[in-house]
C-alpha positions as CSV (number, residue, x, y, z in Angstrom):
1,M,-36.4,-35.9,87.7
2,S,-33.3,-34.5,89.7
3,A,-33.6,-31.0,90.9
4,I,-30.3,-29.7,89.8
5,S,-30.1,-28.3,85.9
6,D,-27.7,-26.9,84.1
7,A,-27.3,-23.2,84.2
8,A,-27.5,-21.2,80.9
9,P,-24.2,-20.0,79.9
10,P,-23.6,-16.2,80.8
11,T,-23.8,-14.0,77.6
12,P,-20.8,-11.0,77.2
13,G,-21.3,-8.0,79.3
14,S,-23.9,-9.7,81.3
15,G,-21.9,-9.2,85.0
16,A,-20.5,-12.8,84.5
17,D,-17.1,-12.9,86.5
18,T,-14.9,-12.8,84.0
19,T,-11.8,-11.4,86.5
20,A,-10.2,-15.0,87.6
21,R,-7.5,-16.1,84.7
22,P,-5.9,-19.2,85.6
23,L,-4.3,-19.7,82.6
24,A,-2.1,-16.4,83.2
25,T,-0.5,-17.7,86.1
26,A,1.9,-20.4,85.9
27,G,-0.2,-22.7,88.2
28,G,-2.9,-22.3,85.9
29,K,-0.9,-23.5,82.8
30,R,0.3,-26.6,84.8
31,V,-3.1,-27.7,85.7
32,L,-3.6,-27.2,81.8
33,A,-0.5,-29.3,80.9
34,L,-1.4,-31.9,84.0
35,L,-5.0,-32.5,81.9
36,C,-4.0,-32.4,78.5
37,A,-1.0,-35.0,79.6
38,I,-3.6,-37.1,81.0
39,A,-6.5,-37.1,77.8
40,F,-3.0,-37.8,75.7
41,L,-2.2,-40.9,77.7
42,D,-6.1,-42.2,77.4
43,F,-6.4,-41.0,73.5
44,V,-3.0,-42.6,72.5
45,D,-3.8,-46.3,74.3
46,A,-6.9,-46.4,71.3
47,S,-4.1,-46.5,68.4
48,I,-0.6,-47.6,69.9
49,T,-1.2,-51.4,69.5
50,N,-2.5,-51.2,66.1
51,I,1.2,-51.4,64.2
52,A,2.6,-53.9,66.7
53,L,-0.4,-56.0,66.0
54,P,1.6,-58.5,63.6
55,H,4.2,-58.9,66.3
56,I,1.5,-59.4,69.1
57,R,-0.1,-61.9,66.7
58,R,2.8,-63.9,66.7
59,A,4.1,-63.8,70.2
60,L,1.1,-64.7,71.6
61,Q,-0.3,-66.7,69.2
62,F,-3.3,-65.2,68.4
63,S,-5.8,-66.7,65.7
64,T,-6.6,-64.0,63.3
65,Q,-10.3,-63.4,64.2
66,D,-9.2,-62.8,67.4
67,L,-6.8,-60.6,66.5
68,Q,-9.4,-58.1,66.3
69,W,-10.0,-57.9,70.0
70,V,-6.7,-55.9,70.5
71,P,-8.0,-52.3,69.7
72,S,-11.8,-53.8,70.3
73,A,-11.4,-55.1,74.3
74,Y,-10.1,-51.5,75.2
75,L,-13.1,-49.9,73.2
76,L,-15.3,-51.9,74.6
77,T,-14.9,-51.2,78.1
78,Y,-13.7,-47.9,77.3
79,G,-17.0,-46.9,76.0
80,G,-19.0,-49.3,78.3
81,F,-18.0,-47.4,82.1
82,M,-17.5,-44.1,80.4
83,L,-20.9,-42.8,81.8
84,L,-20.3,-44.6,84.9
85,G,-16.9,-43.0,85.0
86,G,-18.5,-39.5,84.8
87,R,-20.9,-39.8,87.2
88,L,-18.5,-40.9,89.9
89,A,-16.2,-38.2,89.1
90,D,-19.2,-35.6,90.0
91,L,-20.3,-37.8,93.1
92,L,-17.3,-38.3,94.5
93,G,-14.7,-35.9,93.4
94,R,-12.5,-35.7,90.0
95,R,-9.3,-36.2,91.6
96,D,-10.3,-39.6,93.5
97,V,-11.5,-40.9,90.6
98,L,-8.6,-39.6,88.4
99,L,-6.0,-41.4,90.8
100,A,-8.6,-44.3,90.9
101,G,-8.4,-44.6,87.3
102,S,-4.6,-44.1,86.4
103,A,-3.9,-46.9,88.8
104,L,-6.4,-49.2,87.0
105,L,-4.7,-48.1,83.4
106,A,-1.4,-48.6,84.9
107,A,-1.9,-52.4,86.4
108,G,-3.9,-53.5,83.1
109,S,-1.2,-52.6,81.2
110,T,1.8,-53.9,83.0
111,A,-0.1,-56.9,83.5
112,G,-0.3,-56.7,79.3
113,G,3.1,-56.2,78.9
114,F,4.0,-59.4,80.9
115,A,1.4,-61.7,79.4
116,G,2.0,-65.1,77.8
117,S,-1.2,-65.8,76.6
118,S,-3.8,-64.3,74.2
119,G,-6.3,-64.7,76.9
120,L,-4.8,-62.6,79.5
121,F,-3.6,-60.0,77.1
122,I,-7.6,-59.3,76.2
123,A,-8.3,-59.3,80.2
124,A,-5.4,-56.7,80.1
125,R,-6.6,-54.7,77.6
126,L,-10.6,-54.9,79.3
127,V,-8.6,-53.1,82.8
128,Q,-7.4,-50.5,80.6
129,G,-10.5,-49.6,79.0
130,I,-12.2,-49.6,82.4
131,G,-9.1,-47.2,84.1
132,A,-9.1,-44.8,81.0
133,A,-13.0,-44.7,81.4
134,L,-12.5,-43.1,85.0
135,M,-10.0,-41.0,83.8
136,L,-10.7,-38.7,80.8
137,P,-14.7,-37.9,82.1
138,A,-12.6,-36.5,85.6
139,A,-10.3,-34.8,83.4
140,L,-12.0,-33.2,80.8
141,S,-14.9,-32.1,83.8
142,T,-11.9,-30.5,85.4
143,L,-11.0,-28.3,82.8
144,T,-14.4,-27.1,81.7
145,T,-14.7,-26.3,85.8
146,T,-11.2,-24.6,86.6
147,F,-11.0,-22.9,83.2
148,S,-14.7,-20.9,82.9
149,S,-14.4,-17.6,81.6
150,D,-14.8,-16.6,78.2
151,G,-11.6,-16.8,76.4
152,E,-9.9,-19.0,79.3
153,R,-12.3,-21.8,78.1
154,R,-12.2,-21.7,74.6
155,S,-8.0,-21.7,75.0
156,A,-7.8,-24.7,77.2
157,L,-11.0,-26.6,75.0
158,G,-8.2,-25.5,72.0
159,A,-5.1,-27.5,73.7
160,W,-7.4,-30.2,74.4
161,G,-8.8,-30.7,71.1
162,A,-5.1,-30.8,69.6
163,T,-4.5,-33.1,72.1
164,A,-7.7,-35.4,71.1
165,G,-6.3,-34.5,67.1
166,L,-2.9,-35.8,68.1
167,S,-2.9,-38.7,70.0
168,S,-4.3,-40.8,67.2
169,A,-1.1,-40.0,64.6
170,V,1.4,-40.0,67.9
171,G,0.5,-43.5,68.9
172,I,0.8,-44.9,65.6
173,L,4.2,-43.1,65.6
174,A,5.1,-44.4,68.9
175,G,4.0,-47.7,68.4
176,G,6.5,-48.1,65.3
177,L,9.2,-46.7,67.5
178,L,8.6,-49.5,69.9
179,V,8.2,-52.3,67.8
180,Q,11.3,-51.8,66.1
181,G,13.3,-50.6,69.5
182,P,13.1,-52.2,72.2
183,G,9.9,-54.7,71.7
184,W,6.2,-54.6,71.0
185,R,6.0,-55.2,74.9
186,W,6.8,-51.7,75.3
187,V,3.6,-50.4,73.7
188,M,2.3,-51.9,77.1
189,F,5.2,-50.9,79.7
190,I,5.3,-47.2,78.4
191,N,1.9,-46.3,80.5
192,P,3.1,-47.6,84.0
193,I,5.7,-45.3,83.6
194,A,3.9,-42.2,82.0
195,I,1.3,-42.9,85.1
196,A,4.6,-42.9,87.3
197,L,5.1,-39.6,86.4
198,L,1.6,-38.5,86.0
199,V,0.4,-39.0,89.4
200,P,3.0,-37.4,91.7
201,A,1.7,-34.5,89.5
202,I,-2.1,-35.0,90.2
203,L,-1.4,-34.8,93.4
204,R,0.8,-31.5,93.6
205,I,-0.9,-29.7,90.9
206,L,-4.8,-31.1,91.5
207,P,-6.1,-29.7,95.1
208,R,-8.3,-32.4,96.4
209,D,-11.9,-31.2,95.2
210,R,-15.0,-32.1,97.3
211,A,-17.9,-34.0,95.3
212,A,-19.7,-31.9,92.9
213,A,-22.7,-33.2,93.0
214,A,-25.4,-32.5,95.7
215,T,-25.8,-35.5,96.3
216,K,-24.1,-39.0,97.1
217,R,-26.9,-41.0,96.9
218,F,-26.0,-43.6,93.8
219,D,-28.7,-45.4,90.9
220,V,-27.2,-48.7,91.6
221,P,-30.1,-50.0,89.0
222,G,-29.1,-46.7,86.4
223,A,-25.3,-47.8,86.2
224,A,-26.1,-51.7,86.5
225,L,-28.3,-50.9,83.0
226,I,-26.8,-48.3,81.1
227,T,-22.9,-50.1,81.6
228,A,-24.5,-53.0,80.1
229,A,-26.5,-51.4,77.4
230,M,-23.2,-49.3,76.8
231,L,-21.0,-53.2,76.8
232,L,-23.4,-55.1,74.7
233,L,-23.7,-52.1,71.7
234,V,-20.0,-51.7,71.4
235,F,-19.8,-55.6,71.9
236,A,-22.2,-56.4,69.5
237,L,-20.7,-53.2,66.6
238,V,-17.2,-55.2,67.0
239,R,-18.4,-58.5,66.7
240,A,-20.9,-57.8,63.5
241,P,-18.0,-57.4,60.4
242,I,-16.6,-60.8,61.7
243,Q,-20.3,-62.7,62.1
244,G,-22.0,-60.8,59.4
245,W,-24.5,-58.0,59.7
246,G,-26.9,-60.1,58.9
247,A,-26.1,-63.3,61.3
248,P,-29.0,-63.2,64.1
249,M,-26.8,-63.3,66.8
250,T,-25.7,-59.6,65.6
251,W,-29.4,-58.6,65.4
252,V,-29.9,-60.1,69.4
253,E,-27.2,-58.5,70.8
254,L,-28.5,-55.2,69.0
255,A,-32.0,-55.8,69.9
256,G,-30.6,-56.4,73.6
257,A,-28.6,-53.5,73.7
258,G,-31.7,-51.5,72.6
259,A,-33.9,-53.0,75.0
260,L,-31.4,-52.4,77.8
261,L,-31.3,-48.3,76.6
262,V,-35.2,-48.4,76.8
263,M,-35.2,-49.8,80.4
264,F,-32.5,-47.6,81.2
265,V,-34.1,-44.3,80.3
266,L,-37.4,-46.1,82.3
267,R,-35.7,-46.1,85.3
268,E,-33.9,-42.4,85.0
269,R,-37.3,-40.8,84.3
270,S,-38.5,-42.5,88.2
271,A,-35.1,-42.7,89.9
272,A,-35.1,-40.1,92.6
273,D,-31.5,-39.4,92.0
274,P,-30.9,-40.6,88.3
275,L,-27.1,-41.4,87.1
276,L,-28.3,-39.2,84.1
277,P,-30.9,-36.8,84.3
278,L,-32.6,-36.6,81.3
279,D,-33.0,-33.0,81.1
280,V,-29.4,-32.5,80.8
281,F,-30.4,-33.4,77.1
282,R,-32.6,-30.2,77.2
283,A,-29.6,-27.6,77.2
284,R,-30.2,-26.1,73.3
285,G,-27.9,-27.8,71.1
286,R,-26.2,-30.5,73.4
287,A,-28.1,-33.5,71.8
288,A,-26.7,-32.5,68.3
289,A,-24.0,-31.7,69.1
290,N,-23.0,-35.3,70.9
291,L,-24.6,-37.1,67.6
292,T,-22.6,-34.6,65.7
293,G,-19.4,-35.7,67.3
294,L,-20.5,-40.0,67.4
295,I,-21.0,-39.9,63.4
296,G,-17.8,-37.3,62.5
297,F,-15.9,-39.9,64.6
298,A,-17.1,-42.6,63.2
299,G,-16.0,-41.6,60.1
300,M,-12.5,-39.8,61.0
301,L,-11.0,-42.2,63.0
302,A,-11.4,-44.8,60.7
303,M,-9.3,-42.6,58.4
304,F,-6.5,-44.1,60.7
305,F,-7.2,-47.8,60.7
306,F,-7.4,-48.0,57.0
307,L,-4.8,-45.7,56.0
308,T,-1.9,-47.6,58.4
309,L,-3.3,-50.9,56.3
310,Y,-2.6,-49.1,53.3
311,M,0.9,-48.1,54.1
312,Q,1.9,-51.5,55.6
313,T,0.0,-53.6,53.2
314,V,0.3,-52.4,49.9
315,L,2.8,-49.9,49.9
316,G,5.2,-52.1,52.2
317,Y,6.0,-49.7,54.6
318,S,7.7,-50.8,58.1
319,P,6.0,-50.2,61.1
320,F,8.2,-47.0,61.5
321,A,7.8,-45.8,58.5
322,A,4.1,-46.1,58.5
323,G,4.4,-44.0,62.2
324,A,6.6,-41.2,60.6
325,A,4.4,-40.9,57.5
326,Y,1.9,-39.4,60.5
327,L,4.4,-37.0,61.9
328,P,3.0,-34.0,59.1
329,L,-0.5,-34.5,60.2
330,T,0.1,-34.5,63.7
331,F,2.1,-31.0,63.5
332,A,-1.0,-29.9,61.2
333,V,-3.9,-31.0,63.8
334,G,-2.1,-29.1,66.4
335,I,-2.1,-26.0,64.0
336,S,-5.5,-26.4,63.0
337,A,-6.8,-26.7,66.8
338,G,-5.3,-23.7,67.4
339,V,-7.0,-21.6,64.3
340,G,-10.2,-23.4,65.2
341,A,-10.3,-21.5,68.8
342,K,-9.2,-18.5,67.0
343,L,-12.4,-19.6,64.4
344,I,-14.8,-19.9,67.3
345,E,-13.7,-17.0,69.3
346,R,-14.9,-14.8,65.7
347,F,-17.9,-17.0,64.1
348,G,-19.1,-19.7,66.8
349,T,-19.2,-23.4,67.2
350,R,-21.0,-23.8,64.4
351,P,-19.3,-22.8,61.6
352,A,-15.9,-23.9,62.8
353,I,-17.6,-27.7,63.2
354,F,-19.2,-27.4,59.6
355,G,-16.0,-26.1,57.7
356,G,-13.8,-28.6,59.8
357,A,-16.1,-31.3,58.6
358,V,-16.3,-30.6,55.4
359,L,-12.8,-30.4,54.8
360,A,-12.5,-33.4,56.6
361,A,-14.5,-35.3,54.1
362,G,-12.4,-33.6,51.3
363,G,-9.3,-35.3,52.5
364,M,-10.8,-38.8,53.1
365,V,-12.3,-38.4,49.3
366,L,-9.0,-37.3,48.1
367,L,-7.7,-40.9,49.9
368,A,-10.3,-42.8,47.9
369,R,-8.4,-42.2,45.2
370,V,-5.2,-43.4,46.3
371,P,-3.5,-46.3,43.6
372,V,-1.6,-49.1,44.3
373,H,1.7,-48.0,43.5
374,G,1.4,-44.8,45.2
375,S,3.6,-41.8,46.1
376,Y,3.6,-40.4,49.6
377,A,4.3,-36.9,48.4
378,R,1.7,-36.9,46.0
379,N,-1.3,-39.5,47.0
380,I,-0.8,-39.7,50.9
381,L,0.6,-36.3,51.8
382,P,-1.9,-33.7,50.7
383,A,-5.0,-35.7,51.7
384,T,-3.8,-36.1,55.4
385,L,-2.8,-32.5,55.7
386,L,-6.6,-31.6,54.5
387,F,-7.6,-34.1,56.5
388,A,-5.9,-32.4,59.5
389,A,-7.0,-28.9,58.5
390,G,-10.6,-30.1,59.3
391,I,-10.0,-32.3,62.1
392,G,-9.1,-29.6,64.6
393,P,-12.0,-27.2,64.3
394,V,-14.2,-30.2,64.8
395,F,-12.5,-31.5,68.0
396,V,-12.5,-28.3,69.4
397,G,-15.7,-27.5,68.0
398,V,-17.9,-30.6,69.2
399,T,-16.3,-30.3,72.6
400,S,-17.2,-26.3,73.1
401,A,-20.5,-26.8,72.3
402,A,-21.6,-30.5,74.0
403,T,-20.2,-28.9,76.8
404,A,-21.6,-25.3,76.9
405,G,-23.9,-24.4,80.0
406,A,-23.6,-27.2,81.7
407,S,-23.5,-26.8,85.7
408,S,-20.3,-27.7,87.8
409,A,-22.5,-30.4,89.4
410,R,-22.9,-32.4,85.9
411,A,-19.8,-31.3,84.5
412,G,-18.3,-35.1,84.8
413,L,-21.5,-36.4,83.3
414,V,-21.4,-34.2,80.4
415,A,-18.1,-35.0,79.7
416,A,-18.7,-38.3,79.7
417,I,-21.4,-38.6,77.4
418,L,-19.7,-36.5,74.5
419,N,-16.8,-39.6,75.1
420,S,-19.1,-42.1,75.4
421,A,-20.7,-40.7,71.9
422,Q,-17.3,-40.3,70.3
423,Q,-16.2,-44.0,71.7
424,V,-19.6,-45.6,69.8
425,G,-18.9,-43.7,67.2
426,G,-15.7,-44.8,66.4
427,A,-16.8,-48.5,67.3
428,L,-19.8,-47.6,64.8
429,G,-17.5,-46.7,62.3
430,L,-14.5,-49.6,62.2
431,A,-17.4,-52.0,62.4
432,I,-19.1,-50.7,59.2
433,F,-16.1,-49.7,57.2
434,S,-14.8,-53.1,57.8
435,A,-17.5,-55.0,56.7
436,V,-17.9,-52.6,53.3
437,A,-14.3,-52.6,52.7
438,T,-13.9,-57.2,53.6
439,S,-17.0,-57.2,51.3
440,R,-15.5,-55.0,48.3
441,T,-11.9,-56.9,48.3
442,A,-13.6,-60.4,49.0
443,H,-16.1,-60.0,45.6
444,L,-13.0,-58.7,44.0
445,L,-10.6,-62.0,44.8
446,A,-13.7,-64.1,43.7
447,T,-13.5,-62.5,40.3
448,G,-9.7,-63.4,39.9
449,T,-8.4,-59.8,40.8
450,N,-4.9,-59.0,42.4
451,G,-4.8,-59.2,45.7
452,H,-3.3,-56.1,46.4
453,A,-5.6,-54.3,43.6
454,A,-8.5,-56.0,45.3
455,A,-7.8,-54.8,49.2
456,I,-7.1,-51.3,47.7
457,A,-10.4,-51.2,45.9
458,G,-12.0,-52.3,49.5
459,Y,-10.3,-49.5,51.3
460,H,-11.7,-46.7,48.7
461,R,-15.0,-48.1,49.9
462,A,-14.0,-47.0,53.3
463,F,-12.5,-43.8,52.7
464,L,-15.5,-42.7,50.5
465,L,-18.1,-44.0,53.4
466,G,-15.3,-42.1,55.6
467,G,-16.5,-38.7,53.8
468,A,-20.0,-39.3,53.6
469,F,-20.2,-40.1,57.5
470,A,-17.6,-36.2,58.1
471,L,-20.2,-34.6,55.5
472,A,-23.3,-35.8,57.6
473,A,-21.2,-34.9,60.6
474,A,-21.3,-31.5,58.8
475,V,-25.3,-31.2,58.3
476,I,-25.9,-32.2,62.0
477,S,-23.8,-29.5,62.8
478,L,-26.0,-27.0,61.8
479,R,-28.4,-28.0,65.0
480,T,-25.9,-27.6,67.4
481,V,-25.4,-24.2,69.6
482,N,-23.3,-21.6,68.1
483,S,-21.5,-20.8,71.4
484,H,-18.2,-18.3,70.7
485,H,-17.2,-18.9,73.9
486,A,-18.5,-21.9,75.6
487,E,-18.7,-20.6,79.3
488,M,-20.0,-22.6,81.8
């Protein structure tokens, strides 16, 4: 077991250094803005292609079955390489890993924009996911180590949480604008342009940091096992709705992922310099915080997928109209994340997460009542605003609770664990909810039900199940640490 262990978070009045206030300086504000911009770019790539799927299918001649790999290929390598990316940030330096990830994301996006076949496009999405898996934990660990005093870190995580909450909605809006404007290929070309602006800012604003971990010896067998396990797990979850949850291959893939995870744990227990020191989970409430993120994100992120389908396939919204429908939600998430940070300051992370998850569940239950001939003002807007009021505190609270008390040598690792949990949760949610919705719709179609009525009945089941997952996350959150400041 590694000798490096998490430091207990200092308590107010314990003599912790509170004199450094980076956010009080222009330089500190620039660092926070840059890190949030990096996070936004990574988060938005998970949703920006969704609204362009029909155009991508026609242009690159995707089959209906293979089209699901456009979003899933990104999710596969994003979740699969996240832990490796986080540990590399600790071992090699966060800025260098951030730059490497940016280069990969730009290369994958450029290749995808010029792709002339479905195979090349999927390969490009896989490369994009690897780049994002390097970037995100490096950015989050830079944030948590830069803003380490009480109010500073809470405010910084509030901005990060708002960015995470905004990204899915803005991604759909931006996708709609690009598809109806210059064309679907610009949902890929926008990334190299953004990275061309970000890289000079990274070089100018972020100092070149030394490796935070005490050793640079790298656990190659551990890295291979956990990366293979995560890739196979996400792959199995993505494939399950297509080949069937009861299919032998689904269970073979899930069992294989489980076996690799067991082998990884056994390896980490005996490794001199483990990739994932198992005592990282001994920090009070951290395991519960990551489980809350996994279950909560499974329910919440699937909402965007099914709501977009409802607006486009049932209500007949254009890509631009469907994207514009998310604008009120986008602003509401930004407000609720700020409110969530204030709630954490006064009451702690636990009440903020619990209350936010309950509100988000309420929004999804309302969406489970949308009719075939629905009205945006009556059926969609109230539900999405209620949902937005909840997810802001959840994003901020889960991030604060999961990273509270992490030493600087493990900041990248802890950030990667949280983001891996969220990505696996997203894959799990889409796999389960898609299977439930498809089964319900197929059953009704077989009985002669109208196509739109059958589809919306499937969406109803998915929204209800998403609400149930959000409520489960609320219950699990009661076991997290009730951090008020989430100090390092």
